[in-house]
N, C-alpha and C positions, 0 to 999 in steps of 0.2 A: 429334665424338672419330677417328669414320673418316676425315675428312676430313685432317688433321693427322697421323693415322698414316700416310695413300695416300703424303703429303707427304714423310714420314721415307723409307719402302718405296723411291722414286723417286728423290732425295737419295743415297740408298746407295746405289743400283742405278747411275744417271750418276756417284755419284766412285768405285764399283770398275770403272766403265765406264776413266772417264779413267786411274786408274792401271794398268792393263793396258796401254794406249796407251803411257804414259810409258817406261812400263816396257821395252815390244817387243818381241821371239821369245825373247831369251833372260835369260826370266826365272823355265825350273826351278832345281830347285832344286841340281843340279851346275855351276851357273854365280853363281861370287860375284865378287870383287872383288877377292880374290887371285890377280893375274899367277901363272901357272903357272911352275916354273924353265925360261925359256928362255933361258938366259947361254950366252955362247960353246961353253960345254963339253958343253951339251947342244940343239944346233944340228944334231940329225939327227932321222931321219921320228921318234922317241920323241916330242923336244922341239915339234917343228909337229904333232903329235895332241896334246902335250897345251894349245897354245896355240885350238887345233880345237874343243876338247872344252868349254874354260873359256868360249871366248866365240864357238862356231856352233852346237853341238848343241845348242842348247835348245829346249823344245815351241815348234813350230810352225815351226820351222828347217832348219836343211843335216845333221838326223839319218835313222836308216835306217828311222822309218816314214814322216816329211814329207817329205824331199828336197825341200824349199822351190828351184821351178827345176831340177827330176830332182839337184841338186846332197847327195851323202854325203857328209858332213864326218867319219864315224865311225871311232874308231880303232877298228885291224886292217890285218888284211892286204887285198888288193886296191886302200886308197887312191891311189897313186901312179898305179895304174891308172883311176881313175875324173876324176884330172882328167889324166893327160899322152894331150892329143889333141883331146881329148872336149867337145865343142860345146853350148853348152847348151840346155835342152830346147825345142825349137820352141814348145811350147805356153806360156813363158814371155813373159806381155808386157812384163817389163822388158829383156830381153838376147836375145830371137828372131833379132832380123835382124844380129847383131854377127859378128861374121866373126872371132872371135878365140874358141879354147879357153879352155877353165879353164888348163891346162898349155899351152904353145905348146911340141913335140918340137925336142932339135937348137937352143935358143937358150941361150945363155949372154951373161950372165946372162940366170936364167930369166926369162921373161915372159907374161903370158899373161890374162886375167881375171878370176879371185882375184887377182894380186896388184894388177892392174888399180882392182880393187873394195877392196882394203885400204886400198891408199897413196896413193890419189889425194882429191882430196874433193869432184868432179865428176865420175868416171868415166867412161870410153866409154856406157856405159849403165847404166843402176838407178841403184841410190843405193850411198854410199857403206856399207859394214859392218864391223863389223855392223850392221845398221840399226836407228833410234833407240835407240842405246848411243852410250860413248863410241867412239872410233877404240881400233885397238890403237897401243899404245906403240910406240916404236923399237925396240925389245928384242924384243916381240915379230913383229913384221914383219923385223927379222933375220935371225929368228929364221927364218922360213915363207921367204924367201929367200935361206938359206943353204940349205936343205932341197931348195925348189925347182930350187936349181942344183943337186945332186946327180942328181936326176932328168931334168931336162931336156938337162942337158949330153952331145954326141955322144961 
């Protein structure tokens, strides 16, 4: 009887572990399948923050607590300063050698590692973001690009 119960417990643990691995970083409750309102009328800082909040700041990812690779994409004051000209942390094994800041100053259209990782299936370093989840929609990417253009333009 204990052998059967132990097998059930082991199978349950394996199942839960695999479920969490499939979900990826953005498994926290504020990430849902409803895309944020990031239409053309809302592609400013608020629209970009809505996308980041829904898709990038889940548990273990780019929130104020976890700051994966040193990147905090939580909404609030200072988001542009956390991206513009900022290089990924040297402890990041994915992008430490990237010579690309998250957003490149004085670039029109905006460029940088952030845009590289959300737009390319094979970014210059690491994996496409959001990690282990569906890529951002073209509307979400356009919103972030539009906002980034306002931040990086000379």
